[in-house]
Backbone as a chain_set.jsonl record, in Angstrom:
{"seq": "MMRRVVVTGLGMVTPLASGLEATWQRLLAGKSGIKRIEKFDVSDISCKIAGQVRRGDGSDGTFNADQWMEPKEQRKVDDFIIFAMGAATQALDDAGWHPKEREDQITSGVLIGSGIGGVEGIAETSLLLRDRGPRRVSPFFIPGRLINLASGYVSITHGLKGPNHAVVTACSTGSHAIGDAGRLIALGDADVMVAGGSTGFRWPDLPLAARYRPASTIRRSVRRGLTTKIVTAS", "coords": {"N": [[22.118, 4.524, 8.507], [24.622, 2.073, 8.703], [27.144, 1.295, 6.334], [27.859, -1.741, 4.503], [30.965, -3.525, 4.598], [33.654, -4.778, 2.701], [36.46, -6.958, 2.02], [38.715, -6.5, -0.546], [41.234, -6.833, -1.622], [44.516, -8.151, -1.024], [47.735, -8.014, 0.56], [51.01, -9.132, 1.396], [53.951, -9.157, 3.387], [56.056, -11.188, 4.807], [57.831, -13.312, 7.23], [57.63, -15.831, 6.105], [57.262, -15.476, 3.331], [57.307, -13.12, 0.592], [54.463, -11.732, -0.638], [51.09, -12.706, -1.256], [50.179, -15.282, -2.298], [52.516, -16.892, -2.259], [53.136, -16.836, 0.468], [50.83, -18.041, 1.551], [50.876, -20.626, 0.403], [53.21, -21.664, 1.567], [52.412, -21.656, 4.189], [50.304, -23.525, 4.158], [51.815, -25.742, 3.597], [53.047, -26.211, 5.945], [55.355, -24.851, 6.593], [57.874, -22.967, 8.357], [58.605, -19.634, 9.349], [60.412, -18.908, 11.195], [63.687, -18.614, 12.186], [67.166, -19.166, 13.065], [68.934, -16.344, 14.213], [71.21, -14.68, 12.226], [72.302, -12.368, 11.31], [73.385, -10.665, 13.134], [75.236, -10.584, 16.243], [74.14, -12.779, 18.69], [74.937, -13.895, 21.015], [74.829, -13.02, 23.655], [72.156, -12.831, 24.185], [69.123, -14.19, 25.29], [67.133, -15.33, 23.648], [67.526, -16.681, 20.484], [66.395, -16.856, 18.031], [64.231, -15.761, 15.347], [61.544, -14.22, 13.468], [62.343, -13.47, 10.384], [62.295, -11.36, 7.595], [62.919, -12.568, 4.432], [65.408, -11.469, 2.345], [66.074, -10.764, -1.124], [66.159, -11.337, -4.682], [63.55, -11.261, -5.341], [62.609, -13.625, -6.295], [61.445, -16.983, -5.562], [59.88, -16.323, -3.343], [61.285, -14.372, -1.938], [61.986, -11.097, -0.583], [62.26, -8.264, -2.438], [63.231, -5.174, -2.086], [63.593, -3.168, -3.967], [61.639, -3.511, -5.838], [59.453, -2.245, -4.862], [60.063, 0.257, -3.927], [62.054, 3.069, -4.644], [65.633, 2.858, -4.583], [66.953, 5.166, -3.644], [64.981, 6.381, -2.07], [64.606, 4.404, -0.185], [66.859, 4.578, 1.411], [66.278, 6.672, 3.037], [64.453, 5.939, 4.906], [63.133, 3.75, 7.527], [62.866, 0.127, 7.842], [60.166, -0.628, 8.311], [58.559, 1.083, 6.86], [59.287, 0.487, 4.237], [58.43, -2.189, 4.078], [55.701, -1.721, 4.397], [55.125, -0.297, 2.073], [55.574, -2.307, 0.158], [53.628, -4.345, 0.779], [51.245, -2.87, 0.703], [51.15, -1.991, -1.958], [50.947, -4.456, -3.236], [48.388, -5.196, -2.295], [46.745, -3.237, -3.439], [47.17, -3.783, -6.145], [46.114, -6.354, -6.215], [43.452, -5.805, -5.717], [42.92, -4.328, -7.922], [42.774, -1.583, -7.896], [43.513, 1.558, -8.729], [43.239, 4.567, -8.468], [42.529, 7.318, -10.585], [40.933, 9.512, -11.132], [39.949, 12.531, -9.496], [37.747, 12.421, -7.739], [37.651, 9.736, -7.03], [40.132, 9.501, -5.803], [40.019, 11.189, -3.527], [38.277, 9.866, -1.931], [39.541, 7.635, -1.188], [41.551, 6.218, 1.207], [44.256, 5.765, 3.657], [45.319, 3.642, 6.287], [47.647, 2.697, 8.14], [49.5, 1.163, 10.63], [52.098, 0.841, 13.202], [53.861, -1.137, 15.518], [56.142, -0.193, 16.802], [57.555, 1.439, 15.125], [60.137, 3.515, 13.698], [62.453, 2.575, 15.273], [65.039, 1.671, 14.861], [66.305, 3.603, 13.216], [66.117, 5.795, 14.919], [67.703, 5.004, 17.079], [70.228, 4.702, 15.828], [70.64, 7.324, 14.898], [70.699, 8.785, 17.234], [73.143, 8.028, 18.317], [74.804, 8.967, 16.318], [74.355, 11.717, 16.548], [75.39, 12.147, 19.115], [78.114, 11.421, 18.76], [79.07, 12.79, 16.479], [77.801, 15.193, 16.171], [75.133, 17.691, 15.607], [75.035, 18.58, 12.931], [75.438, 16.425, 11.333], [73.142, 15.012, 11.266], [70.543, 13.694, 9.334], [68.264, 15.514, 7.227], [66.083, 14.054, 6.64], [65.555, 12.522, 8.785], [63.349, 12.638, 10.664], [60.876, 12.284, 9.041], [61.466, 9.737, 8.118], [61.186, 8.023, 10.234], [58.824, 8.362, 11.694], [55.767, 6.86, 12.694], [53.334, 7.316, 11.339], [54.184, 7.86, 8.805], [54.357, 5.611, 7.233], [51.771, 5.241, 6.272], [51.742, 7.698, 5.019], [53.696, 7.561, 2.934], [52.576, 5.544, 1.315], [50.188, 6.762, 0.621], [51.055, 9.069, -0.842], [52.497, 7.887, -2.953], [50.544, 6.379, -4.317], [48.493, 8.107, -4.791], [46.343, 8.418, -2.996], [44.076, 10.24, -1.496], [42.293, 10.487, 0.555], [41.083, 9.924, 3.949], [43.826, 9.771, 6.241], [45.649, 8.01, 8.407], [47.21, 6.627, 11.426], [47.864, 3.805, 13.54], [48.856, 2.858, 16.804], [49.286, 0.298, 18.684], [50.884, -1.691, 19.883], [51.279, -5.192, 19.525], [48.75, -5.529, 18.572], [48.3, -3.766, 16.598], [47.955, -4.034, 13.69], [45.455, -5.379, 13.466], [43.76, -3.562, 14.77], [44.061, -1.372, 13.072], [42.871, -2.29, 10.694], [40.265, -2.697, 11.617], [39.539, -0.049, 12.399], [39.749, 1.24, 9.926], [37.732, -0.068, 8.529], [35.504, 0.913, 9.902], [35.603, 3.605, 9.175], [34.825, 3.425, 6.533], [32.296, 2.225, 6.823], [30.902, 4.251, 8.113], [30.829, 6.173, 6.199], [32.926, 7.938, 5.75], [34.92, 7.347, 4.013], [35.41, 5.583, 0.913], [37.167, 3.643, 0.128], [39.803, 1.998, 1.785], [43.2, 1.468, 2.508], [44.673, -0.734, 4.66], [46.48, -1.865, 7.584], [49.305, -3.324, 9.358], [52.763, -2.749, 10.229], [56.029, -3.746, 11.064], [59.519, -3.61, 11.596], [62.959, -4.164, 12.134], [66.532, -3.934, 12.191], [68.487, -3.266, 13.897], [69.793, -4.455, 16.681], [70.293, -4.12, 19.53], [68.786, -2.326, 21.384], [65.839, -2.9, 21.073], [65.803, -5.759, 21.226], [67.16, -6.313, 23.617], [65.422, -5.179, 25.443], [63.094, -6.622, 24.977], [63.673, -9.315, 25.452], [64.205, -9.847, 28.178], [65.306, -11.734, 31.058], [63.196, -12.076, 32.877], [60.928, -12.383, 31.454], [58.894, -14.803, 29.898], [57.903, -14.913, 27.465], [58.192, -15.316, 24.005], [58.74, -13.541, 21.215], [58.746, -12.636, 17.729], [61.537, -10.87, 16.34], [61.392, -9.576, 14.039], [58.866, -8.512, 12.058], [56.604, -9.007, 9.406], [54.313, -7.429, 7.135], [50.846, -7.356, 6.932], [48.596, -6.276, 4.746], [45.423, -4.981, 4.106], [42.913, -4.114, 1.781], [39.94, -2.457, 2.012], [36.619, -2.022, 0.948], [33.626, -0.101, 0.326], [30.376, -1.591, 0.146]], "CA": [[22.457, 3.1, 8.404], [26.033, 1.837, 8.386], [27.361, 0.546, 5.092], [28.61, -2.984, 4.573], [32.374, -3.389, 4.227], [34.233, -6.033, 2.214], [37.888, -6.963, 1.68], [38.815, -6.737, -1.993], [42.61, -7.082, -2.038], [45.426, -8.507, 0.067], [49.177, -7.97, 0.311], [51.733, -9.637, 2.561], [55.405, -9.286, 3.456], [56.17, -11.952, 6.051], [59.005, -14.187, 7.29], [57.428, -16.977, 5.232], [57.478, -15.084, 1.938], [56.747, -11.85, 0.14], [53.372, -12.014, -1.553], [49.995, -13.464, -0.672], [50.129, -16.673, -2.727], [53.702, -17.601, -1.765], [52.981, -16.982, 1.918], [49.756, -18.988, 1.813], [51.328, -21.97, 0.049], [54.158, -22.116, 2.587], [51.622, -21.908, 5.392], [49.615, -24.804, 3.953], [52.819, -26.805, 3.595], [53.59, -26.364, 7.29], [56.672, -24.217, 6.697], [58.054, -21.983, 9.429], [59.43, -18.476, 9.018], [61.28, -18.645, 12.339], [65.018, -19.19, 11.995], [68.221, -18.621, 13.917], [69.423, -15.028, 13.811], [72.59, -14.745, 11.746], [72.742, -11.059, 10.828], [74.127, -9.977, 14.187], [75.644, -11.453, 17.349], [73.095, -12.995, 19.693], [75.527, -14.736, 22.059], [74.456, -12.542, 24.981], [70.708, -12.684, 24.229], [68.573, -15.516, 25.584], [66.429, -15.845, 22.472], [68.431, -16.586, 19.342], [65.62, -17.081, 16.81], [63.325, -14.665, 15.02], [60.893, -14.229, 12.166], [63.085, -12.489, 9.59], [61.888, -11.27, 6.194], [64.021, -13.023, 3.575], [65.737, -10.544, 1.262], [66.594, -11.397, -2.325], [65.825, -10.7, -5.954], [62.115, -11.372, -5.564], [62.262, -14.994, -6.673], [61.287, -17.953, -4.486], [59.254, -15.704, -2.19], [62.129, -13.395, -1.246], [61.538, -9.711, -0.647], [63.153, -7.352, -3.149], [62.731, -3.83, -1.78], [63.653, -2.328, -5.165], [60.393, -3.67, -6.575], [58.384, -1.475, -4.241], [60.509, 1.59, -3.535], [63.328, 3.446, -5.235], [66.746, 2.749, -3.634], [67.219, 6.472, -3.041], [63.986, 6.597, -1.029], [64.831, 3.406, 0.862], [67.927, 5.029, 2.31], [65.753, 7.735, 3.892], [63.438, 5.428, 5.822], [63.36, 2.467, 8.189], [62.287, -1.023, 7.149], [58.72, -0.777, 8.43], [57.953, 1.84, 5.765], [59.525, -0.284, 3.007], [57.499, -3.317, 4.119], [54.354, -1.185, 4.17], [55.01, 0.012, 0.645], [55.471, -3.551, -0.582], [52.355, -5.008, 1.002], [50.15, -2.006, 0.251], [51.124, -2.044, -3.421], [50.389, -5.769, -3.571], [46.958, -5.179, -2.019], [46.104, -2.407, -4.458], [47.206, -4.538, -7.403], [45.188, -7.467, -6.066], [42.105, -5.251, -5.809], [42.752, -3.62, -9.184], [42.345, -0.218, -7.564], [44.536, 2.569, -8.959], [42.383, 5.707, -8.805], [43.103, 8.419, -11.368], [40.034, 10.645, -11.023], [40.025, 13.172, -8.189], [36.66, 11.944, -6.889], [38.056, 8.434, -6.493], [41.305, 9.682, -4.95], [39.692, 11.822, -2.238], [37.484, 8.93, -1.123], [40.412, 6.482, -0.924], [42.505, 6.603, 2.235], [45.247, 4.797, 4.147], [45.439, 3.56, 7.741], [48.673, 1.69, 8.433], [50.168, 1.445, 11.893], [53.311, 0.094, 13.54], [53.984, -1.307, 16.954], [57.287, 0.524, 17.372], [58.034, 2.433, 14.166], [61.533, 3.572, 13.278], [63.369, 2.529, 16.417], [66.407, 1.478, 14.366], [66.828, 4.901, 12.787], [66.236, 6.66, 16.096], [68.868, 4.553, 17.838], [71.433, 5.037, 15.074], [70.821, 8.775, 14.811], [71.071, 9.294, 18.56], [74.589, 7.818, 18.446], [75.429, 9.89, 15.375], [74.278, 13.043, 17.164], [76.319, 12.178, 20.242], [79.502, 11.258, 18.359], [79.513, 13.656, 15.388], [77.161, 16.495, 16.257], [73.847, 17.875, 14.94], [75.141, 18.842, 11.502], [75.497, 15.151, 10.634], [71.809, 14.404, 11.277], [69.865, 13.852, 8.048], [66.985, 16.236, 7.254], [65.024, 13.059, 6.465], [65.5, 11.706, 9.994], [61.998, 12.563, 11.237], [59.896, 11.599, 8.173], [61.833, 8.342, 7.896], [60.997, 7.269, 11.458], [57.48, 8.512, 12.239], [54.894, 5.739, 12.381], [52.307, 7.688, 10.354], [54.756, 8.033, 7.466], [54.047, 4.434, 6.427], [50.557, 5.653, 5.557], [52.073, 8.844, 4.179], [54.382, 7.127, 1.702], [51.61, 4.82, 0.484], [49.254, 7.768, 0.115], [51.709, 9.902, -1.855], [52.865, 7.053, -4.097], [49.385, 5.865, -5.047], [47.489, 9.151, -4.998], [45.189, 8.183, -2.134], [43.99, 11.544, -0.829], [41.243, 10.462, 1.562], [41.578, 9.873, 5.34], [45.173, 9.236, 6.383], [45.858, 7.861, 9.847], [48.088, 5.552, 11.88], [47.496, 3.202, 14.816], [49.991, 2.326, 17.557], [48.779, -0.495, 19.81], [51.774, -2.852, 20.038], [51.054, -6.323, 18.627], [47.376, -5.47, 18.06], [48.233, -2.635, 15.671], [47.385, -4.361, 12.392], [44.034, -5.674, 13.625], [43.067, -2.312, 15.077], [44.065, -0.536, 11.871], [41.859, -2.818, 9.781], [38.96, -2.406, 12.21], [39.274, 1.391, 12.308], [39.527, 1.555, 8.513], [36.407, -0.562, 8.203], [34.509, 1.838, 10.452], [35.597, 4.82, 8.352], [34.007, 3.124, 5.357], [30.923, 1.981, 7.258], [30.291, 5.53, 8.49], [30.769, 7.045, 5.04], [34.045, 8.883, 5.68], [35.761, 6.929, 2.883], [34.882, 4.453, 0.146], [38.231, 2.648, 0.037], [40.899, 2.206, 2.719], [44.298, 0.506, 2.59], [44.87, -0.822, 6.104], [47.302, -2.967, 8.078], [50.353, -2.976, 10.305], [54.113, -3.073, 9.763], [57.129, -3.559, 12.007], [60.754, -4.239, 11.14], [64.207, -3.494, 12.502], [67.74, -4.753, 12.134], [69.417, -2.763, 14.917], [69.293, -5.375, 17.699], [70.59, -3.913, 20.942], [67.72, -1.758, 22.199], [64.576, -3.652, 21.123], [65.974, -7.142, 21.666], [67.524, -6.318, 25.031], [64.222, -4.866, 26.214], [62.051, -7.628, 24.772], [64.048, -10.653, 25.912], [64.717, -9.871, 29.542], [65.081, -13.05, 31.665], [61.946, -12.134, 33.624], [59.831, -12.681, 30.544], [58.916, -16.127, 29.274], [57.257, -14.769, 26.168], [59.12, -15.211, 22.902], [58.1, -12.991, 20.037], [59.7, -12.422, 16.643], [62.162, -9.56, 16.295], [61.126, -8.933, 12.77], [57.554, -8.88, 11.575], [56.215, -8.494, 8.108], [53.112, -6.614, 7.091], [49.674, -7.832, 6.214], [47.784, -5.112, 4.411], [44.156, -5.285, 3.457], [42.177, -2.986, 1.255], [38.538, -2.711, 2.234], [35.805, -1.07, 0.197], [32.198, -0.084, 0.632], [29.56, -2.445, -0.691]], "C": [[23.923, 2.937, 8.006], [26.167, 0.979, 7.134], [28.104, -0.758, 5.36], [30.031, -2.736, 4.077], [32.907, -4.75, 3.793], [35.724, -5.857, 1.958], [38.019, -7.332, 0.209], [40.234, -6.995, -2.471], [43.492, -7.341, -0.835], [46.873, -8.368, -0.379], [49.913, -8.408, 1.558], [53.246, -9.599, 2.353], [55.678, -9.931, 4.807], [57.477, -12.746, 6.083], [58.857, -15.431, 6.428], [57.755, -16.632, 3.785], [56.959, -13.672, 1.719], [55.679, -12.168, -0.894], [52.343, -12.93, -0.927], [50.063, -14.952, -1.019], [51.311, -17.473, -2.181], [53.616, -17.836, -0.261], [51.955, -18.057, 2.245], [50.188, -20.427, 1.512], [52.317, -22.515, 1.067], [53.434, -22.42, 3.902], [50.906, -23.253, 5.301], [50.576, -25.987, 4.015], [53.463, -27.005, 4.966], [54.98, -25.772, 7.464], [56.697, -23.216, 7.851], [58.957, -20.851, 8.96], [60.404, -18.126, 10.126], [62.611, -19.373, 12.149], [66.014, -18.561, 12.97], [68.713, -17.295, 13.344], [70.889, -15.12, 13.428], [73.153, -13.375, 11.353], [73.507, -10.262, 11.879], [74.355, -10.947, 15.35], [74.524, -11.568, 18.386], [73.615, -13.837, 20.865], [75.109, -14.313, 23.461], [72.957, -12.284, 25.109], [70.096, -14.063, 24.392], [67.843, -16.122, 24.398], [67.283, -15.626, 21.23], [67.725, -16.872, 18.013], [64.678, -15.913, 16.585], [62.646, -14.928, 13.69], [61.491, -13.131, 11.322], [62.616, -12.523, 8.13], [63.088, -11.603, 5.319], [64.224, -12.049, 2.416], [66.306, -11.306, 0.067], [66.177, -10.645, -3.563], [64.344, -10.775, -6.283], [61.673, -12.752, -5.979], [62.146, -15.869, -5.436], [60.755, -17.311, -3.204], [60.101, -14.709, -1.429], [61.606, -11.976, -1.474], [62.602, -8.843, -1.308], [62.614, -5.941, -2.979], [62.693, -2.932, -3.008], [62.393, -2.443, -6.02], [59.317, -2.707, -6.088], [58.768, -0.042, -3.923], [61.866, 1.87, -4.149], [64.447, 3.369, -4.191], [67.061, 4.072, -2.925], [66.253, 6.752, -1.898], [64.18, 5.62, 0.126], [65.857, 3.874, 1.882], [67.439, 6.094, 3.286], [64.866, 7.204, 5.011], [63.865, 4.122, 6.484], [62.553, 1.372, 7.499], [60.768, -1.081, 7.214], [57.985, -0.01, 7.335], [58.126, 1.097, 4.447], [58.586, -1.487, 2.949], [56.074, -2.855, 3.828], [54.127, -0.872, 2.7], [54.825, -1.256, -0.176], [54.101, -4.189, -0.448], [51.175, -4.172, 0.52], [50.027, -2.024, -1.27], [50.564, -3.378, -3.907], [48.875, -5.778, -3.399], [46.192, -4.37, -3.06], [46.078, -3.11, -5.81], [46.199, -5.689, -7.362], [43.737, -7.007, -6.221], [41.838, -4.587, -7.16], [42.313, -2.183, -8.983], [43.528, 0.748, -7.682], [43.833, 3.846, -9.404], [43.132, 6.824, -9.524], [42.249, 9.68, -11.269], [40.056, 11.206, -9.603], [38.939, 12.651, -7.243], [36.994, 10.597, -6.266], [39.221, 8.57, -5.517], [40.931, 10.223, -3.573], [38.789, 10.95, -1.367], [38.254, 7.642, -0.83], [41.487, 6.893, 0.07], [43.429, 5.47, 2.654], [45.257, 4.825, 5.675], [46.373, 2.396, 8.076], [49.395, 2.091, 9.715], [51.446, 0.64, 12.066], [53.42, 0.01, 15.048], [55.086, -0.476, 17.58], [57.889, 1.533, 16.406], [59.525, 2.362, 13.895], [62.532, 3.566, 14.405], [64.815, 2.379, 15.964], [67.037, 2.814, 13.983], [67.014, 5.861, 13.942], [67.482, 6.299, 16.892], [70.163, 4.949, 17.137], [71.701, 6.535, 15.07], [71.179, 9.373, 16.159], [72.571, 9.139, 18.794], [75.352, 8.763, 17.517], [75.453, 11.302, 15.945], [75.287, 13.178, 18.295], [77.77, 12.225, 19.777], [79.991, 12.298, 17.359], [78.798, 14.993, 15.313], [75.919, 16.632, 15.383], [73.932, 18.083, 13.429], [75.201, 17.555, 10.679], [74.141, 14.448, 10.575], [71.084, 14.709, 9.969], [68.572, 14.657, 8.191], [65.794, 15.288, 7.072], [64.846, 12.177, 7.7], [64.07, 11.543, 10.511], [61.005, 11.862, 10.301], [60.233, 10.143, 7.882], [61.602, 7.442, 9.089], [59.558, 7.299, 11.985], [56.552, 7.394, 11.778], [53.874, 6.105, 11.307], [52.871, 7.883, 8.949], [54.67, 6.766, 6.634], [52.796, 4.734, 5.606], [50.867, 6.79, 4.593], [52.721, 8.452, 2.87], [53.421, 6.398, 0.759], [50.636, 5.797, -0.159], [49.848, 8.576, -1.028], [51.984, 9.098, -3.122], [51.663, 6.677, -4.955], [48.258, 6.884, -5.211], [46.216, 8.944, -4.204], [45.03, 9.378, -1.2], [42.864, 11.631, 0.186], [41.822, 10.44, 2.964], [42.937, 9.205, 5.425], [45.52, 9.208, 7.865], [46.864, 6.757, 10.137], [47.611, 5.077, 13.245], [48.763, 2.69, 15.49], [49.444, 1.608, 18.784], [49.553, -1.805, 19.924], [51.411, -3.953, 19.044], [49.64, -6.38, 18.071], [47.218, -4.435, 16.955], [47.536, -2.967, 14.355], [45.891, -4.615, 12.462], [43.231, -4.408, 13.91], [42.995, -1.399, 13.858], [42.983, -0.987, 10.898], [40.459, -2.52, 10.307], [38.59, -0.936, 12.101], [38.993, 1.81, 10.873], [38.14, 1.1, 8.067], [35.316, 0.366, 8.705], [34.457, 3.138, 9.659], [34.733, 4.618, 7.106], [32.538, 2.966, 5.753], [30.184, 3.276, 7.578], [30.253, 6.538, 7.351], [31.877, 8.065, 4.928], [35.006, 8.552, 4.544], [35.049, 5.785, 2.159], [35.882, 3.309, 0.076], [39.303, 2.992, 1.07], [41.929, 1.097, 2.567], [44.706, 0.451, 4.061], [45.735, -2.014, 6.494], [48.331, -2.492, 9.078], [51.708, -3.444, 9.822], [55.13, -2.797, 10.859], [58.369, -4.237, 11.445], [61.961, -3.464, 11.61], [65.361, -4.475, 12.459], [68.756, -4.348, 13.193], [69.046, -3.434, 16.228], [69.33, -4.908, 19.139], [69.393, -3.453, 21.777], [66.453, -2.604, 22.218], [64.73, -5.084, 21.616], [66.298, -7.207, 23.154], [66.297, -6.084, 25.902], [63.205, -5.994, 26.148], [62.399, -8.962, 25.396], [64.748, -10.629, 27.266], [64.416, -11.233, 30.169], [63.75, -13.172, 32.389], [60.771, -12.523, 32.745], [59.992, -14.075, 29.948], [58.288, -16.098, 27.889], [58.329, -14.613, 25.103], [58.378, -14.711, 21.676], [59.151, -12.728, 18.974], [60.237, -11.008, 16.67], [61.766, -8.827, 15.018], [59.802, -9.389, 12.202], [57.313, -8.282, 10.215], [54.926, -7.699, 8.226], [52.013, -7.348, 6.353], [48.783, -6.631, 5.972], [46.523, -5.549, 3.709], [43.558, -3.999, 2.913], [40.7, -3.32, 1.374], [37.715, -1.64, 1.548], [34.353, -1.162, 0.598], [31.447, -0.976, -0.343], [28.181, -1.805, -0.865]], "O": [[24.399, 3.592, 7.079], [25.388, 0.051, 6.915], [28.875, -0.867, 6.314], [30.271, -1.858, 3.249], [32.641, -5.76, 4.444], [36.195, -4.747, 1.71], [37.497, -8.357, -0.23], [40.422, -7.349, -3.635], [43.246, -6.813, 0.249], [47.198, -8.577, -1.548], [49.488, -8.091, 2.669], [53.753, -9.96, 1.29], [55.542, -9.28, 5.843], [58.161, -12.842, 5.064], [59.862, -16.034, 6.051], [58.436, -17.39, 3.095], [56.261, -13.111, 2.564], [55.962, -12.803, -1.91], [52.685, -13.827, -0.156], [50.01, -15.795, -0.124], [51.139, -18.592, -1.7], [53.979, -18.906, 0.227], [52.185, -18.891, 3.12], [49.895, -21.339, 2.286], [52.273, -23.7, 1.399], [53.812, -23.337, 4.63], [50.905, -24.028, 6.258], [50.205, -27.086, 4.428], [54.325, -27.868, 5.13], [55.705, -26.15, 8.384], [55.661, -22.691, 8.258], [59.946, -21.077, 8.264], [61.146, -17.151, 10.012], [62.648, -20.591, 11.975], [65.724, -17.551, 13.612], [68.884, -17.154, 12.133], [71.714, -15.584, 14.214], [74.35, -13.246, 11.095], [74.196, -9.295, 11.552], [73.729, -12.005, 15.418], [74.028, -10.56, 18.89], [72.831, -14.419, 21.615], [75.038, -15.147, 24.363], [72.526, -11.597, 26.034], [70.5, -15.006, 23.712], [67.935, -17.329, 24.174], [67.714, -14.505, 20.959], [68.378, -17.101, 16.994], [64.362, -15.168, 17.512], [63.104, -15.744, 12.89], [61.173, -11.959, 11.527], [62.551, -13.587, 7.515], [64.149, -10.991, 5.449], [63.32, -11.835, 1.607], [66.935, -12.352, 0.223], [65.875, -9.453, -3.505], [63.927, -10.396, -7.377], [60.474, -13.03, -6.014], [62.685, -15.535, -4.382], [61.138, -17.71, -2.104], [59.685, -14.239, -0.37], [60.882, -11.706, -2.433], [63.711, -8.708, -0.792], [61.654, -5.553, -3.646], [61.857, -2.031, -3.09], [62.114, -1.565, -6.836], [58.38, -2.392, -6.822], [57.897, 0.791, -3.674], [62.733, 0.996, -4.169], [64.246, 3.764, -3.042], [67.396, 4.081, -1.74], [66.652, 7.297, -0.869], [63.946, 5.969, 1.283], [65.733, 3.595, 3.075], [68.124, 6.388, 4.266], [64.558, 7.928, 5.957], [64.824, 3.477, 6.062], [61.675, 1.648, 6.681], [60.135, -1.539, 6.263], [56.897, -0.415, 6.925], [57.21, 1.078, 3.624], [58.01, -1.777, 1.901], [55.332, -3.517, 3.102], [53.06, -1.151, 2.152], [54.014, -1.284, -1.101], [53.477, -4.536, -1.45], [50.209, -4.715, -0.015], [48.919, -2.067, -1.806], [49.8, -3.424, -4.871], [48.154, -6.301, -4.249], [45.118, -4.775, -3.505], [45.084, -3.041, -6.534], [45.517, -5.963, -8.349], [42.904, -7.719, -6.781], [40.689, -4.315, -7.511], [41.573, -1.63, -9.796], [44.427, 0.752, -6.84], [43.832, 4.171, -10.591], [44.225, 7.22, -9.12], [42.775, 10.792, -11.317], [40.169, 10.46, -8.63], [39.203, 12.462, -6.056], [36.66, 10.343, -5.108], [39.294, 7.845, -4.524], [41.466, 9.767, -2.562], [38.563, 11.262, -0.198], [37.699, 6.682, -0.295], [42.255, 7.818, -0.195], [43.396, 4.374, 2.095], [45.209, 5.893, 6.285], [45.934, 1.262, 8.267], [49.844, 3.228, 9.856], [51.828, -0.14, 11.194], [53.112, 0.963, 15.764], [54.993, -0.092, 18.746], [58.658, 2.398, 16.824], [60.108, 1.279, 13.867], [63.377, 4.458, 14.489], [65.723, 2.902, 16.611], [68.163, 3.117, 14.38], [67.956, 6.652, 13.952], [68.227, 7.177, 17.326], [71.084, 5.467, 17.767], [72.843, 6.97, 15.219], [71.895, 10.373, 16.218], [73.201, 10.008, 19.397], [76.404, 9.29, 17.877], [76.459, 12.002, 15.835], [75.958, 14.203, 18.419], [78.573, 12.978, 20.328], [81.167, 12.663, 17.365], [79.144, 15.838, 14.487], [75.672, 15.793, 14.517], [72.972, 17.782, 12.719], [75.033, 17.593, 9.46], [74.0, 13.417, 9.918], [71.022, 15.864, 9.549], [67.856, 14.496, 9.179], [64.647, 15.664, 7.314], [64.086, 11.208, 7.676], [63.63, 10.422, 10.767], [60.343, 10.919, 10.734], [59.366, 9.388, 7.443], [61.793, 6.23, 8.994], [59.124, 6.359, 12.65], [56.553, 7.026, 10.603], [53.577, 5.279, 10.444], [52.107, 8.054, 7.999], [54.891, 6.827, 5.425], [52.766, 4.508, 4.396], [50.326, 6.843, 3.489], [52.342, 8.953, 1.811], [53.452, 6.613, -0.453], [50.302, 5.672, -1.337], [49.21, 8.747, -2.067], [51.735, 9.57, -4.231], [51.755, 6.66, -6.183], [47.186, 6.549, -5.716], [45.126, 9.259, -4.682], [45.767, 9.509, -0.223], [42.512, 12.724, 0.631], [42.95, 10.892, 3.163], [43.182, 8.195, 4.766], [45.666, 10.253, 8.499], [47.312, 6.047, 9.237], [47.026, 5.842, 14.011], [49.646, 2.149, 14.824], [49.17, 2.238, 19.806], [48.968, -2.881, 20.046], [51.252, -3.684, 17.853], [49.355, -7.192, 17.191], [46.119, -4.249, 16.432], [46.62, -2.254, 13.946], [45.137, -4.128, 11.62], [42.15, -4.212, 13.355], [41.985, -0.73, 13.637], [42.261, -0.16, 10.341], [39.571, -2.137, 9.545], [37.457, -0.605, 11.751], [38.111, 2.631, 10.622], [37.46, 1.8, 7.317], [34.317, 0.585, 8.02], [33.382, 3.713, 9.487], [34.009, 5.519, 6.683], [31.649, 3.507, 5.096], [28.981, 3.385, 7.342], [29.712, 7.632, 7.507], [31.794, 8.973, 4.1], [35.819, 9.391, 4.157], [34.192, 5.11, 2.73], [35.496, 2.144, -0.024], [39.671, 4.158, 1.213], [41.573, -0.08, 2.505], [45.047, 1.479, 4.647], [45.726, -3.045, 5.823], [48.236, -1.377, 9.59], [51.802, -4.426, 9.086], [55.097, -1.748, 11.502], [58.276, -5.326, 10.877], [61.994, -2.238, 11.501], [65.191, -5.677, 12.66], [69.775, -5.016, 13.364], [68.064, -3.029, 16.85], [68.448, -5.282, 19.912], [69.027, -4.103, 22.757], [66.02, -3.001, 23.299], [63.875, -5.576, 22.352], [65.772, -8.058, 23.871], [66.142, -6.699, 26.956], [62.532, -6.291, 27.135], [61.501, -9.682, 25.833], [65.755, -11.307, 27.47], [63.389, -11.836, 29.859], [63.221, -14.277, 32.504], [59.731, -12.949, 33.247], [61.085, -14.472, 29.547], [58.159, -17.128, 27.228], [59.278, -13.851, 25.287], [57.487, -15.387, 21.162], [60.334, -12.608, 19.294], [59.514, -10.06, 16.978], [61.809, -7.599, 14.952], [59.645, -10.571, 11.892], [57.768, -7.179, 9.915], [54.512, -7.343, 9.33], [52.234, -7.896, 5.273], [48.27, -6.036, 6.921], [46.559, -6.396, 2.816], [43.685, -2.933, 3.516], [40.258, -4.36, 0.885], [38.085, -0.467, 1.569], [33.904, -2.172, 1.141], [31.827, -1.103, -1.507], [27.322, -2.365, -1.545]]}, "num_chains": 1, "name": "protein.A"}
């Protein structure tokens, strides 16, 4: 018999706000997280708006990466991992789940995916390799870009030693991650799973040029936050 699964904690890093309550209140108030792009030149791109996570000191719903990850570690990874760390930590705090005993740790896992992963770091490093040679490439290049390292960082930081996976299904990634995590619990492979999806990049040329070709009439945000859910067995 499959076990019932419930959601016990939530965390969010979105263009509306960082944090579940702040995001929800702005949503109820009819606020929009879509704004004109100002961080880089968009004069030659047809779409000039995006959902951008607001950076700041953590007040008024802004996202302060230092609250969730050491600055030294931030420099090693792309934004999607930092967003994942923020939302996952919020979800764990919301659920009150911080396992210390080995039995609890090995039955608690992580399943966080990303639609595109560390495209910013890959693009930047490819130019660095071309212009300055292989000796200038950071040894942290690969672990800072791989999609499954969002789950990896959350797992290592919070001592979650159960199943550890990642999903890559474009814009359906977060939903699929939550569904797959729920099945792991229902089938008895884990008791607790932190699950969700994360995407974020600031390096515009490659992803924006590809996404906003004139042939497409679809407009999607260049920068997405993360909604992470923690689900537990009932």
